[in-house]
KESE-98637 format. One record per residue (C-alpha): x, y, z; residue number from 0. Coordinates in steps of 0.25 Angstrom, whole numbers, m for minus. Example, Ala and Ser with C-alpha at 12.3 -4.5 7.8 and 13.67 -1.06 7.14 Angstrom:
<gumars>
<gumar px="49" py="m18" pz="31" seq="0"/>
<gumar px="55" py="m4" pz="29" seq="1"/>
</gumars>
This chain:
<gumars>
<gumar px="m66" py="63" pz="144" seq="0"/>
<gumar px="m59" py="53" pz="153" seq="1"/>
<gumar px="m45" py="55" pz="160" seq="2"/>
<gumar px="m38" py="45" pz="150" seq="3"/>
<gumar px="m42" py="54" pz="138" seq="4"/>
<gumar px="m39" py="67" pz="145" seq="5"/>
<gumar px="m25" py="62" pz="149" seq="6"/>
<gumar px="m19" py="61" pz="134" seq="7"/>
<gumar px="m25" py="75" pz="131" seq="8"/>
<gumar px="m18" py="81" pz="143" seq="9"/>
<gumar px="m5" py="75" pz="140" seq="10"/>
<gumar px="m6" py="80" pz="126" seq="11"/>
<gumar px="m8" py="94" pz="130" seq="12"/>
<gumar px="4" py="93" pz="140" seq="13"/>
<gumar px="12" py="87" pz="128" seq="14"/>
<gumar px="8" py="98" pz="119" seq="15"/>
<gumar px="11" py="109" pz="130" seq="16"/>
<gumar px="25" py="103" pz="132" seq="17"/>
<gumar px="27" py="102" pz="117" seq="18"/>
<gumar px="24" py="117" pz="116" seq="19"/>
<gumar px="33" py="120" pz="127" seq="20"/>
<gumar px="44" py="112" pz="121" seq="21"/>
<gumar px="41" py="119" pz="107" seq="22"/>
<gumar px="43" py="133" pz="114" seq="23"/>
<gumar px="56" py="129" pz="119" seq="24"/>
<gumar px="60" py="124" pz="105" seq="25"/>
<gumar px="64" py="134" pz="94" seq="26"/>
<gumar px="53" py="135" pz="84" seq="27"/>
<gumar px="63" py="135" pz="72" seq="28"/>
<gumar px="73" py="124" pz="77" seq="29"/>
<gumar px="81" py="119" pz="65" seq="30"/>
<gumar px="77" py="130" pz="55" seq="31"/>
<gumar px="88" py="137" pz="48" seq="32"/>
<gumar px="88" py="151" pz="42" seq="33"/>
<gumar px="99" py="159" pz="34" seq="34"/>
<gumar px="102" py="174" pz="37" seq="35"/>
<gumar px="109" py="183" pz="28" seq="36"/>
<gumar px="116" py="194" pz="35" seq="37"/>
<gumar px="125" py="206" pz="31" seq="38"/>
<gumar px="138" py="209" pz="38" seq="39"/>
<gumar px="139" py="219" pz="50" seq="40"/>
<gumar px="141" py="220" pz="65" seq="41"/>
<gumar px="126" py="221" pz="67" seq="42"/>
<gumar px="124" py="208" pz="59" seq="43"/>
<gumar px="135" py="201" pz="66" seq="44"/>
<gumar px="129" py="205" pz="80" seq="45"/>
<gumar px="115" py="199" pz="75" seq="46"/>
<gumar px="122" py="187" pz="70" seq="47"/>
<gumar px="128" py="184" pz="84" seq="48"/>
<gumar px="113" py="183" pz="89" seq="49"/>
<gumar px="109" py="172" pz="79" seq="50"/>
<gumar px="113" py="161" pz="88" seq="51"/>
<gumar px="103" py="166" pz="98" seq="52"/>
<gumar px="92" py="165" pz="88" seq="53"/>
<gumar px="96" py="151" pz="84" seq="54"/>
<gumar px="95" py="146" pz="98" seq="55"/>
<gumar px="82" py="153" pz="100" seq="56"/>
<gumar px="75" py="148" pz="88" seq="57"/>
<gumar px="83" py="136" pz="83" seq="58"/>
<gumar px="84" py="142" pz="69" seq="59"/>
<gumar px="98" py="140" pz="63" seq="60"/>
<gumar px="103" py="153" pz="57" seq="61"/>
<gumar px="114" py="154" pz="46" seq="62"/>
<gumar px="119" py="169" pz="44" seq="63"/>
<gumar px="126" py="173" pz="31" seq="64"/>
<gumar px="133" py="186" pz="32" seq="65"/>
<gumar px="138" py="195" pz="21" seq="66"/>
<gumar px="143" py="209" pz="19" seq="67"/>
<gumar px="132" py="219" pz="16" seq="68"/>
<gumar px="136" py="221" pz="1" seq="69"/>
<gumar px="135" py="206" pz="m1" seq="70"/>
<gumar px="123" py="203" pz="8" seq="71"/>
<gumar px="113" py="212" pz="0" seq="72"/>
<gumar px="115" py="207" pz="m14" seq="73"/>
<gumar px="114" py="193" pz="m7" seq="74"/>
<gumar px="101" py="196" pz="m2" seq="75"/>
<gumar px="96" py="201" pz="m15" seq="76"/>
<gumar px="101" py="188" pz="m22" seq="77"/>
<gumar px="95" py="179" pz="m12" seq="78"/>
<gumar px="81" py="185" pz="m12" seq="79"/>
<gumar px="81" py="187" pz="m28" seq="80"/>
<gumar px="84" py="172" pz="m29" seq="81"/>
<gumar px="72" py="169" pz="m19" seq="82"/>
<gumar px="82" py="161" pz="m11" seq="83"/>
<gumar px="80" py="156" pz="3" seq="84"/>
<gumar px="95" py="157" pz="6" seq="85"/>
<gumar px="93" py="167" pz="17" seq="86"/>
<gumar px="80" py="167" pz="26" seq="87"/>
<gumar px="84" py="180" pz="33" seq="88"/>
<gumar px="92" py="192" pz="27" seq="89"/>
<gumar px="98" py="204" pz="34" seq="90"/>
<gumar px="95" py="216" pz="25" seq="91"/>
<gumar px="95" py="231" pz="24" seq="92"/>
<gumar px="82" py="238" pz="26" seq="93"/>
<gumar px="83" py="248" pz="15" seq="94"/>
<gumar px="85" py="238" pz="5" seq="95"/>
<gumar px="72" py="231" pz="8" seq="96"/>
<gumar px="64" py="237" pz="m3" seq="97"/>
<gumar px="73" py="230" pz="m13" seq="98"/>
<gumar px="72" py="217" pz="m7" seq="99"/>
<gumar px="57" py="217" pz="m4" seq="100"/>
<gumar px="54" py="222" pz="m19" seq="101"/>
<gumar px="62" py="211" pz="m24" seq="102"/>
<gumar px="55" py="200" pz="m16" seq="103"/>
<gumar px="62" py="190" pz="m6" seq="104"/>
<gumar px="59" py="197" pz="7" seq="105"/>
<gumar px="49" py="191" pz="16" seq="106"/>
<gumar px="39" py="202" pz="23" seq="107"/>
<gumar px="40" py="200" pz="38" seq="108"/>
<gumar px="26" py="205" pz="42" seq="109"/>
<gumar px="20" py="192" pz="44" seq="110"/>
<gumar px="31" py="187" pz="53" seq="111"/>
<gumar px="31" py="201" pz="61" seq="112"/>
<gumar px="16" py="200" pz="63" seq="113"/>
<gumar px="18" py="186" pz="69" seq="114"/>
<gumar px="29" py="189" pz="78" seq="115"/>
<gumar px="22" py="201" pz="83" seq="116"/>
<gumar px="11" py="192" pz="88" seq="117"/>
<gumar px="20" py="180" pz="93" seq="118"/>
<gumar px="33" py="187" pz="98" seq="119"/>
<gumar px="31" py="198" pz="109" seq="120"/>
<gumar px="46" py="200" pz="107" seq="121"/>
<gumar px="46" py="203" pz="92" seq="122"/>
<gumar px="44" py="218" pz="95" seq="123"/>
<gumar px="42" py="222" pz="80" seq="124"/>
<gumar px="39" py="237" pz="84" seq="125"/>
<gumar px="52" py="237" pz="91" seq="126"/>
<gumar px="60" py="240" pz="79" seq="127"/>
<gumar px="65" py="255" pz="76" seq="128"/>
<gumar px="53" py="258" pz="66" seq="129"/>
<gumar px="62" py="265" pz="55" seq="130"/>
<gumar px="71" py="253" pz="55" seq="131"/>
<gumar px="60" py="243" pz="54" seq="132"/>
<gumar px="54" py="251" pz="43" seq="133"/>
<gumar px="66" py="249" pz="33" seq="134"/>
<gumar px="61" py="234" pz="32" seq="135"/>
<gumar px="46" py="238" pz="30" seq="136"/>
<gumar px="42" py="240" pz="15" seq="137"/>
<gumar px="28" py="240" pz="9" seq="138"/>
<gumar px="22" py="238" pz="22" seq="139"/>
<gumar px="30" py="225" pz="25" seq="140"/>
<gumar px="41" py="222" pz="35" seq="141"/>
<gumar px="52" py="215" pz="27" seq="142"/>
<gumar px="63" py="214" pz="38" seq="143"/>
<gumar px="66" py="217" pz="52" seq="144"/>
<gumar px="78" py="226" pz="55" seq="145"/>
<gumar px="90" py="222" pz="64" seq="146"/>
<gumar px="98" py="235" pz="64" seq="147"/>
<gumar px="93" py="249" pz="62" seq="148"/>
<gumar px="105" py="257" pz="59" seq="149"/>
<gumar px="107" py="272" pz="58" seq="150"/>
<gumar px="118" py="282" pz="54" seq="151"/>
<gumar px="129" py="285" pz="65" seq="152"/>
<gumar px="143" py="291" pz="66" seq="153"/>
<gumar px="154" py="283" pz="72" seq="154"/>
<gumar px="165" py="291" pz="77" seq="155"/>
<gumar px="179" py="289" pz="83" seq="156"/>
<gumar px="179" py="296" pz="96" seq="157"/>
<gumar px="195" py="296" pz="97" seq="158"/>
<gumar px="195" py="302" pz="83" seq="159"/>
<gumar px="185" py="313" pz="87" seq="160"/>
<gumar px="193" py="316" pz="99" seq="161"/>
<gumar px="206" py="318" pz="91" seq="162"/>
<gumar px="199" py="327" pz="81" seq="163"/>
<gumar px="193" py="336" pz="93" seq="164"/>
<gumar px="179" py="331" pz="90" seq="165"/>
<gumar px="171" py="329" pz="103" seq="166"/>
<gumar px="157" py="325" pz="97" seq="167"/>
<gumar px="152" py="318" pz="84" seq="168"/>
<gumar px="148" py="326" pz="72" seq="169"/>
<gumar px="133" py="330" pz="72" seq="170"/>
<gumar px="131" py="332" pz="57" seq="171"/>
<gumar px="137" py="330" pz="44" seq="172"/>
<gumar px="144" py="344" pz="44" seq="173"/>
<gumar px="151" py="340" pz="57" seq="174"/>
<gumar px="154" py="326" pz="52" seq="175"/>
<gumar px="162" py="331" pz="40" seq="176"/>
<gumar px="169" py="341" pz="49" seq="177"/>
<gumar px="173" py="330" pz="59" seq="178"/>
<gumar px="178" py="322" pz="48" seq="179"/>
<gumar px="188" py="333" pz="44" seq="180"/>
<gumar px="193" py="333" pz="58" seq="181"/>
<gumar px="194" py="318" pz="60" seq="182"/>
<gumar px="202" py="314" pz="48" seq="183"/>
<gumar px="216" py="311" pz="50" seq="184"/>
<gumar px="227" py="304" pz="42" seq="185"/>
<gumar px="224" py="291" pz="49" seq="186"/>
<gumar px="209" py="292" pz="51" seq="187"/>
<gumar px="198" py="295" pz="41" seq="188"/>
<gumar px="187" py="304" pz="47" seq="189"/>
<gumar px="174" py="297" pz="42" seq="190"/>
<gumar px="169" py="284" pz="35" seq="191"/>
<gumar px="156" py="282" pz="27" seq="192"/>
<gumar px="153" py="270" pz="19" seq="193"/>
<gumar px="157" py="274" pz="4" seq="194"/>
<gumar px="158" py="261" pz="m3" seq="195"/>
<gumar px="151" py="261" pz="m17" seq="196"/>
<gumar px="147" py="246" pz="m17" seq="197"/>
<gumar px="133" py="242" pz="m12" seq="198"/>
<gumar px="130" py="257" pz="m11" seq="199"/>
<gumar px="137" py="257" pz="3" seq="200"/>
<gumar px="141" py="272" pz="1" seq="201"/>
<gumar px="126" py="276" pz="1" seq="202"/>
<gumar px="124" py="271" pz="15" seq="203"/>
<gumar px="134" py="282" pz="21" seq="204"/>
<gumar px="131" py="293" pz="10" seq="205"/>
<gumar px="116" py="292" pz="15" seq="206"/>
<gumar px="121" py="296" pz="29" seq="207"/>
<gumar px="127" py="309" pz="24" seq="208"/>
<gumar px="115" py="312" pz="15" seq="209"/>
<gumar px="105" py="310" pz="26" seq="210"/>
<gumar px="112" py="318" pz="36" seq="211"/>
<gumar px="115" py="328" pz="25" seq="212"/>
<gumar px="100" py="331" pz="25" seq="213"/>
<gumar px="94" py="322" pz="14" seq="214"/>
<gumar px="79" py="324" pz="14" seq="215"/>
<gumar px="71" py="312" pz="20" seq="216"/>
<gumar px="58" py="308" pz="13" seq="217"/>
<gumar px="53" py="295" pz="19" seq="218"/>
<gumar px="56" py="281" pz="24" seq="219"/>
<gumar px="57" py="275" pz="10" seq="220"/>
<gumar px="64" py="287" pz="2" seq="221"/>
<gumar px="73" py="292" pz="13" seq="222"/>
<gumar px="81" py="303" pz="8" seq="223"/>
<gumar px="82" py="297" pz="m6" seq="224"/>
<gumar px="69" py="300" pz="m13" seq="225"/>
<gumar px="59" py="311" pz="m12" seq="226"/>
<gumar px="44" py="309" pz="m12" seq="227"/>
<gumar px="44" py="306" pz="m27" seq="228"/>
<gumar px="56" py="297" pz="m26" seq="229"/>
<gumar px="65" py="307" pz="m32" seq="230"/>
<gumar px="80" py="303" pz="m28" seq="231"/>
<gumar px="87" py="313" pz="m19" seq="232"/>
<gumar px="101" py="311" pz="m22" seq="233"/>
<gumar px="103" py="325" pz="m29" seq="234"/>
<gumar px="98" py="333" pz="m17" seq="235"/>
<gumar px="108" py="342" pz="m11" seq="236"/>
<gumar px="109" py="334" pz="2" seq="237"/>
<gumar px="112" py="321" pz="m6" seq="238"/>
<gumar px="123" py="328" pz="m14" seq="239"/>
<gumar px="129" py="335" pz="m2" seq="240"/>
<gumar px="129" py="322" pz="6" seq="241"/>
<gumar px="136" py="315" pz="m5" seq="242"/>
<gumar px="147" py="326" pz="m5" seq="243"/>
<gumar px="148" py="326" pz="10" seq="244"/>
<gumar px="149" py="310" pz="10" seq="245"/>
<gumar px="160" py="311" pz="m1" seq="246"/>
<gumar px="168" py="322" pz="6" seq="247"/>
<gumar px="168" py="316" pz="19" seq="248"/>
<gumar px="173" py="303" pz="14" seq="249"/>
<gumar px="183" py="308" pz="4" seq="250"/>
<gumar px="189" py="318" pz="14" seq="251"/>
<gumar px="188" py="311" pz="27" seq="252"/>
<gumar px="185" py="296" pz="24" seq="253"/>
<gumar px="194" py="284" pz="24" seq="254"/>
<gumar px="203" py="281" pz="12" seq="255"/>
<gumar px="196" py="273" pz="2" seq="256"/>
<gumar px="182" py="277" pz="7" seq="257"/>
<gumar px="175" py="273" pz="m6" seq="258"/>
<gumar px="177" py="258" pz="m2" seq="259"/>
<gumar px="171" py="260" pz="12" seq="260"/>
<gumar px="159" py="253" pz="17" seq="261"/>
<gumar px="155" py="251" pz="32" seq="262"/>
<gumar px="165" py="240" pz="34" seq="263"/>
<gumar px="177" py="250" pz="31" seq="264"/>
<gumar px="171" py="261" pz="38" seq="265"/>
<gumar px="169" py="253" pz="51" seq="266"/>
<gumar px="183" py="247" pz="50" seq="267"/>
<gumar px="189" py="261" pz="49" seq="268"/>
<gumar px="181" py="266" pz="60" seq="269"/>
<gumar px="184" py="255" pz="69" seq="270"/>
<gumar px="199" py="256" pz="67" seq="271"/>
<gumar px="199" py="271" pz="69" seq="272"/>
<gumar px="202" py="274" pz="55" seq="273"/>
<gumar px="190" py="283" pz="53" seq="274"/>
<gumar px="184" py="293" pz="63" seq="275"/>
<gumar px="169" py="293" pz="59" seq="276"/>
<gumar px="160" py="283" pz="52" seq="277"/>
<gumar px="145" py="287" pz="48" seq="278"/>
<gumar px="137" py="274" pz="47" seq="279"/>
<gumar px="127" py="265" pz="52" seq="280"/>
<gumar px="125" py="263" pz="67" seq="281"/>
<gumar px="127" py="248" pz="66" seq="282"/>
<gumar px="142" py="248" pz="70" seq="283"/>
<gumar px="141" py="249" pz="85" seq="284"/>
<gumar px="147" py="235" pz="87" seq="285"/>
<gumar px="158" py="237" pz="78" seq="286"/>
<gumar px="162" py="250" pz="84" seq="287"/>
<gumar px="162" py="245" pz="98" seq="288"/>
<gumar px="169" py="231" pz="96" seq="289"/>
<gumar px="184" py="231" pz="100" seq="290"/>
<gumar px="186" py="219" pz="91" seq="291"/>
<gumar px="183" py="228" pz="79" seq="292"/>
<gumar px="186" py="242" pz="83" seq="293"/>
<gumar px="197" py="250" pz="88" seq="294"/>
<gumar px="189" py="262" pz="92" seq="295"/>
<gumar px="179" py="255" pz="102" seq="296"/>
<gumar px="174" py="265" pz="112" seq="297"/>
<gumar px="178" py="277" pz="104" seq="298"/>
<gumar px="167" py="277" pz="94" seq="299"/>
<gumar px="157" py="288" pz="94" seq="300"/>
<gumar px="142" py="287" pz="89" seq="301"/>
<gumar px="134" py="298" pz="84" seq="302"/>
<gumar px="124" py="303" pz="73" seq="303"/>
<gumar px="127" py="313" pz="62" seq="304"/>
<gumar px="114" py="321" pz="61" seq="305"/>
<gumar px="106" py="326" pz="50" seq="306"/>
<gumar px="93" py="333" pz="48" seq="307"/>
<gumar px="80" py="327" pz="50" seq="308"/>
<gumar px="77" py="313" pz="57" seq="309"/>
<gumar px="81" py="304" pz="45" seq="310"/>
<gumar px="96" py="307" pz="43" seq="311"/>
<gumar px="101" py="293" pz="47" seq="312"/>
<gumar px="101" py="280" pz="39" seq="313"/>
<gumar px="94" py="268" pz="45" seq="314"/>
<gumar px="100" py="256" pz="38" seq="315"/>
<gumar px="92" py="245" pz="44" seq="316"/>
<gumar px="95" py="230" pz="42" seq="317"/>
<gumar px="86" py="219" pz="46" seq="318"/>
<gumar px="82" py="205" pz="43" seq="319"/>
<gumar px="73" py="201" pz="31" seq="320"/>
<gumar px="67" py="187" pz="27" seq="321"/>
<gumar px="69" py="180" pz="14" seq="322"/>
<gumar px="56" py="178" pz="8" seq="323"/>
<gumar px="61" py="165" pz="2" seq="324"/>
<gumar px="66" py="159" pz="15" seq="325"/>
<gumar px="60" py="145" pz="19" seq="326"/>
<gumar px="62" py="149" pz="34" seq="327"/>
<gumar px="54" py="161" pz="36" seq="328"/>
<gumar px="49" py="159" pz="50" seq="329"/>
<gumar px="63" py="156" pz="55" seq="330"/>
<gumar px="68" py="168" pz="47" seq="331"/>
<gumar px="58" py="177" pz="53" seq="332"/>
<gumar px="62" py="171" pz="67" seq="333"/>
<gumar px="76" py="176" pz="64" seq="334"/>
<gumar px="72" py="190" pz="59" seq="335"/>
<gumar px="63" py="192" pz="71" seq="336"/>
<gumar px="74" py="188" pz="81" seq="337"/>
<gumar px="85" py="195" pz="73" seq="338"/>
<gumar px="78" py="208" pz="75" seq="339"/>
<gumar px="72" py="206" pz="88" seq="340"/>
<gumar px="75" py="215" pz="101" seq="341"/>
<gumar px="81" py="202" pz="107" seq="342"/>
<gumar px="92" py="201" pz="96" seq="343"/>
<gumar px="94" py="216" pz="94" seq="344"/>
<gumar px="96" py="217" pz="109" seq="345"/>
<gumar px="106" py="206" pz="109" seq="346"/>
<gumar px="113" py="213" pz="97" seq="347"/>
<gumar px="113" py="226" pz="105" seq="348"/>
<gumar px="121" py="220" pz="116" seq="349"/>
<gumar px="132" py="218" pz="105" seq="350"/>
<gumar px="132" py="232" pz="101" seq="351"/>
<gumar px="121" py="232" pz="90" seq="352"/>
<gumar px="121" py="246" pz="86" seq="353"/>
<gumar px="108" py="247" pz="77" seq="354"/>
<gumar px="97" py="240" pz="83" seq="355"/>
<gumar px="83" py="244" pz="77" seq="356"/>
<gumar px="75" py="239" pz="89" seq="357"/>
<gumar px="70" py="250" pz="99" seq="358"/>
<gumar px="72" py="241" pz="111" seq="359"/>
<gumar px="86" py="238" pz="108" seq="360"/>
<gumar px="90" py="252" pz="104" seq="361"/>
<gumar px="85" py="257" pz="118" seq="362"/>
<gumar px="90" py="245" pz="126" seq="363"/>
<gumar px="100" py="244" pz="137" seq="364"/>
<gumar px="108" py="234" pz="129" seq="365"/>
<gumar px="110" py="244" pz="118" seq="366"/>
<gumar px="114" py="255" pz="127" seq="367"/>
<gumar px="124" py="245" pz="135" seq="368"/>
<gumar px="130" py="240" pz="122" seq="369"/>
<gumar px="132" py="253" pz="114" seq="370"/>
<gumar px="139" py="266" pz="117" seq="371"/>
<gumar px="129" py="277" pz="122" seq="372"/>
<gumar px="133" py="285" pz="111" seq="373"/>
<gumar px="130" py="275" pz="100" seq="374"/>
<gumar px="116" py="272" pz="106" seq="375"/>
<gumar px="113" py="287" pz="106" seq="376"/>
<gumar px="118" py="288" pz="91" seq="377"/>
<gumar px="110" py="275" pz="87" seq="378"/>
<gumar px="97" py="281" pz="92" seq="379"/>
<gumar px="99" py="294" pz="85" seq="380"/>
<gumar px="104" py="287" pz="72" seq="381"/>
<gumar px="92" py="278" pz="72" seq="382"/>
<gumar px="82" py="289" pz="75" seq="383"/>
<gumar px="86" py="296" pz="62" seq="384"/>
<gumar px="89" py="284" pz="53" seq="385"/>
<gumar px="82" py="283" pz="40" seq="386"/>
<gumar px="78" py="268" pz="35" seq="387"/>
<gumar px="77" py="274" pz="21" seq="388"/>
<gumar px="91" py="280" pz="21" seq="389"/>
<gumar px="91" py="272" pz="8" seq="390"/>
<gumar px="77" py="272" pz="1" seq="391"/>
<gumar px="68" py="260" pz="3" seq="392"/>
<gumar px="66" py="257" pz="m12" seq="393"/>
<gumar px="67" py="245" pz="m20" seq="394"/>
<gumar px="79" py="251" pz="m29" seq="395"/>
<gumar px="88" py="255" pz="m17" seq="396"/>
<gumar px="100" py="247" pz="m22" seq="397"/>
<gumar px="100" py="255" pz="m35" seq="398"/>
<gumar px="98" py="268" pz="m28" seq="399"/>
<gumar px="109" py="265" pz="m18" seq="400"/>
<gumar px="118" py="261" pz="m29" seq="401"/>
<gumar px="116" py="273" pz="m37" seq="402"/>
<gumar px="119" py="282" pz="m25" seq="403"/>
<gumar px="131" py="274" pz="m21" seq="404"/>
<gumar px="137" py="276" pz="m35" seq="405"/>
<gumar px="135" py="291" pz="m34" seq="406"/>
<gumar px="141" py="292" pz="m20" seq="407"/>
<gumar px="153" py="284" pz="m25" seq="408"/>
<gumar px="155" py="293" pz="m37" seq="409"/>
<gumar px="156" py="305" pz="m28" seq="410"/>
<gumar px="165" py="299" pz="m18" seq="411"/>
<gumar px="175" py="294" pz="m29" seq="412"/>
<gumar px="175" py="307" pz="m36" seq="413"/>
<gumar px="167" py="303" pz="m48" seq="414"/>
<gumar px="155" py="313" pz="m47" seq="415"/>
<gumar px="150" py="324" pz="m39" seq="416"/>
<gumar px="140" py="322" pz="m28" seq="417"/>
<gumar px="129" py="330" pz="m36" seq="418"/>
<gumar px="132" py="322" pz="m49" seq="419"/>
<gumar px="133" py="308" pz="m43" seq="420"/>
<gumar px="120" py="311" pz="m35" seq="421"/>
<gumar px="113" py="316" pz="m47" seq="422"/>
<gumar px="117" py="303" pz="m55" seq="423"/>
<gumar px="112" py="294" pz="m44" seq="424"/>
<gumar px="99" py="302" pz="m42" seq="425"/>
<gumar px="96" py="301" pz="m57" seq="426"/>
<gumar px="98" py="286" pz="m57" seq="427"/>
<gumar px="90" py="284" pz="m44" seq="428"/>
<gumar px="79" py="292" pz="m50" seq="429"/>
<gumar px="78" py="283" pz="m62" seq="430"/>
<gumar px="78" py="271" pz="m53" seq="431"/>
<gumar px="66" py="276" pz="m45" seq="432"/>
<gumar px="59" py="280" pz="m58" seq="433"/>
<gumar px="61" py="266" pz="m63" seq="434"/>
<gumar px="56" py="259" pz="m51" seq="435"/>
<gumar px="43" py="268" pz="m50" seq="436"/>
<gumar px="47" py="277" pz="m38" seq="437"/>
<gumar px="47" py="289" pz="m47" seq="438"/>
<gumar px="34" py="290" pz="m56" seq="439"/>
</gumars>
């Protein structure tokens, strides 16, 4: 080969090398567009603020639609049932995954995860808190990746505690009720719990009481709801006692009109100093420590009301899933991978993200620097006892949730005793479980 023939080859190699270098600097997905459906909340708002970083990094244009939770969940079912590609990525609840996956429309992420494990050393799939990640794993497939872990925490107003002569948070349910009696004043309710009947919102808070009351835990699918033979457990003494206690505390020590309260009303009352204690999810750190929202910044205490065993908390993980009908699946995966990464979660932690589900972020200096030490301690405790099956991971969960919600509402509004309402719900749920083949 003469020198003249070698030269074009050399120049071609150089050109390719330069081209590859240029490609590395150019976003792979430049010009692609994806749509994301998000529910409302402070964590979601925090995440949304990070999206411009993703767009700059990848070239993908992201449109985010945000809806209240009670509107977002029906919207998701409608979109997937219609086999629509309106949204590429959806933010959804882990405990509702069995319903979605059984109906179809959710893309299994395992091939994308396997590829990213090989190609992306920063992916860190093993870095998720295992119990939280498992909420999105069904039938041996990973259907989503979690963004927020959640757990059960008690927020309390330190000034109200001081005025009532209380020098520490309550450690158990008996103390919680005793404290409520001392904290109630003519201008301040003692405690708030979600109590709204719509969308089964009251079940979320009732479960806290049931689990802390001592409900027997069976496994990561049945939770406290069903025994080994799929017999429902709403007529157990713990379930009935929990219902009675839940209703007693709200009727005697809760805000007026409590039956219409969801998380929004409880949060607002607590921020305004109108209620002394709120038992709820750990996700509200930013809302508690934001002077633009709250009148009691720096006066909030964080603790865990303890129960027996090691599964007395409720993990309510939310994360990102991919629409199986999306026409932009690679770009959608790129967003899911980035959205749940250490990088993004750490950036959120610097803005008071109170429920990360990545171990490195939970243990990071950024977490400790941007959250009260009391919160960090309570968060660790809450997540260590959190149960991802605080609601059963079954395909008929919506029906179970609805029947339980009706029963709780009947007791709260004086239409039935706890024993009668729970038996009615228990019998109806048993019929559903037999219909769907769980009970043989």
